[in-house]
N, C-alpha and C positions, 0 to 999 in steps of 0.2 A: 471817587476812585473805587471805593469798595463796592459801590452799586454797579459799576461797569464790570468789575471782576465777577460779580455774581451773575450778571446777565450773560457774559461770555461763557462762564462755566456751565450755565444752564443750557446754552445753545449747543455746546459740545456734548453734553449729556443726552440731549434729545436728538442729535443728528443721526445716530444709528437707527432710532425708531422711525424717524421720518424717511430715511433711505429705504428701510424695509417696506414701509407702507407704499412708497412710490414704486418699488420693484414689484410688489404684489398687484398693483393696479395695471402694470404693463402686461401685455400678452406674452406667452411663451414663444420661443423661437419657432417659426413655421406656423404659428397660430394654433397649434394643437395643445391638448392638455397633457398632463403628466402620464407617463407610461405605467400601466398596471400589469406588469408581467411577474409571475411568481418565480421564486428561486428554483423550484422544482422543474419548471419548464426550461429555464436557462441551463440547468445542469443536464437535463435530458437532451437538449439540443447539442450541447458540447459533447456528450457521449456519442451521439449519432454521428457528429462530424468526425470524431476520432476514428470510429469504426469505418466510415467511408474512406478516410485517408489511408488507413491500414490496408483495406481491400484494394485500393488503387495502387498502393506500393507493391502488393503481392501480384496484382495483374501485370503491372509494368515489368516486374522481374521475370515473370513467366514468359511474357511476350518477347523479352529481350534475350531469352535463352540462358540467363544466369541462374535461374532458380527453378527447380522442379517442385511444385506444390505437393505432389504425392510423396516425394522423398522427404520433404520438410515435415509433413504431418506424420510420416512413419517414425521420425526421430522422437516425436512427442509421445509415442506409445510406450507404456511401461514395459520394461524388459525384465526377464527373470534375473533375480539377484543371486549372486554366488554366496554372499554372507547374509545371514539373518540374525538379528539381535532378538532373542526370544524374550528375555526379561532383564531388567536392570534395577538394582536396589542401591540406595545410598547408605553406606556404612558409617561414614563420618564426613565432615566438611571436605576432606581431602582424599576419600577413598570410596570406590564403587565396586560392587560385585555384579558380574554380568554372565548370563548364559547365552552363548553364541553358537549357532549352527552353521557349519561349513562343510561341504563335500561329504555329507552323510555322517558327520561326527558332531558331537556336542562338546563344547569347551566351557568350563567354569573358570572365569578369569577374575582376578582381583586387580583393579586399576587404581594405582596410587599416584601421588604427585611425583612424576619423574620416573615411574617404574610400573611394570606389569608382571604378574605371576600367574601361571596356569595351575589351578588347584586340581582339576579333574579333566581328563580327556578320554571320552568313551564313544562308541558307535551310537548312532541314533536308533532308538528303540521304537519302531513302528509308529512314529508320529507322536508318541507320548513323551512328555517332558519328564525326565527323572527327578525325583525329589532329592535335594542335597542334604 
């Protein structure tokens, strides 16, 4: 009885090895070998396909009259900003001091948690930032 159990256990232990050897001997599906394609080529192909799809969408929109490409690309152009943050410094974990330029004036602001205070408000001096 013990001998039969050892033989059965050995057969179960060797079954995966025999199955792998049998599968290795069989040819691949279609008779070809394994594919040797690098990950870089796969990613490059994906990027090219995405670019082609986006261009196709833009072309379909333009032909359908729903989108003007010139107007769409004009929206992407940077526009002049009304507010310019010249400099920001951290005073504490809950407070910042900022120099902001708007409409020809410089504003020195203290920004705290839940509040804001104007420390200085003066005209812009010929492009130079005043020392505080």
